[in-house]
C-alpha positions in Angstrom: -0.1 -0.3 0.2 2.6 2.4 0.8 4.7 1.6 -2.2 1.5 2.3 -4.3 1.1 5.8 -2.3 4.5 6.7 -3.3 4.2 5.9 -7.0 1.1 8.0 -7.2 2.8 11.0 -5.2 5.7 10.8 -7.8 3.7 10.7 -10.6 1.5 13.8 -9.3 4.9 15.5 -8.7 5.6 14.9 -12.6 2.2 15.8 -13.5 2.5 19.4 -11.4 6.1 20.0 -12.6 5.2 19.5 -16.1 2.0 21.9 -15.8 4.3 24.7 -14.4 6.6 24.4 -17.5 4.7 26.7 -19.7 4.3 29.4 -17.1 8.1 29.3 -16.8 8.8 29.6 -20.6 6.4 32.5 -20.8 7.9 34.4 -18.2 10.7 36.1 -20.0 8.6 38.1 -22.1 7.1 39.8 -19.1 10.6 40.6 -17.8 11.8 42.0 -21.2 8.7 44.4 -21.4 9.6 45.6 -17.7 13.3 45.9 -18.7 12.3 48.1 -21.8 9.9 50.4 -19.7 12.3 50.5 -16.5 15.1 51.9 -18.8 12.9 54.6 -20.1 12.0 55.5 -16.8 15.6 55.8 -15.7 16.0 58.2 -18.6 13.3 60.4 -17.5 10.8 59.3 -19.9 7.0 58.9 -18.6 5.6 55.5 -19.1 2.2 55.3 -19.9 -0.1 53.1 -21.7 1.2 53.8 -25.4 4.8 52.9 -24.3 4.0 49.7 -22.4 2.2 48.8 -25.6 5.4 49.5 -27.8 7.6 47.4 -25.3 5.2 44.9 -24.8 4.6 44.4 -28.6 8.2 44.5 -29.5 9.0 41.9 -26.4 6.6 39.7 -28.0 7.4 40.1 -31.5 9.4 37.1 -33.2 11.2 39.4 -35.6 14.1 40.4 -33.7 15.6 43.1 -36.4 18.8 45.0 -35.7 18.4 47.8 -35.5 14.9 47.1 -34.0 13.3 49.8 -36.3 9.6 48.5 -35.8 10.1 49.4 -32.2 12.1 52.5 -32.2 9.9 54.7 -34.6 7.0 54.6 -32.2 8.8 55.4 -29.3 10.7 58.3 -31.1 7.3 59.7 -32.4 6.5 59.9 -28.4 9.4 61.8 -28.0 11.9 59.3 -27.1 15.7 60.0 -28.4 16.8 57.4 -31.1 19.8 56.4 -28.8 17.2 55.7 -25.8 14.8 53.8 -28.1 16.9 51.5 -29.6 18.6 50.6 -26.0 14.9 50.2 -24.8 14.0 48.0 -27.6 17.0 45.9 -27.3 16.1 45.3 -23.6 12.5 44.4 -24.7 14.0 41.5 -26.7 16.8 40.4 -24.6 
């Protein structure tokens, strides 16, 4: 009886670990969005919904262009310097 309970507990542990894996895999996109917005904030920019959306969209984008113009242009149109926009977008994809 005890062996059966141990096997059941071990199997349950494997299932829980397998279910948690997708959560671990998706976590970096959120961190990258945070890196992008934190960088801009540290440079004195106000980080509102538009900036958050741009950083998040680029963080989730599979494009990975260098330089990251699809991310930089919208930030620049909001008043972000080109060099700061490039650094922020690179942080979003890290």
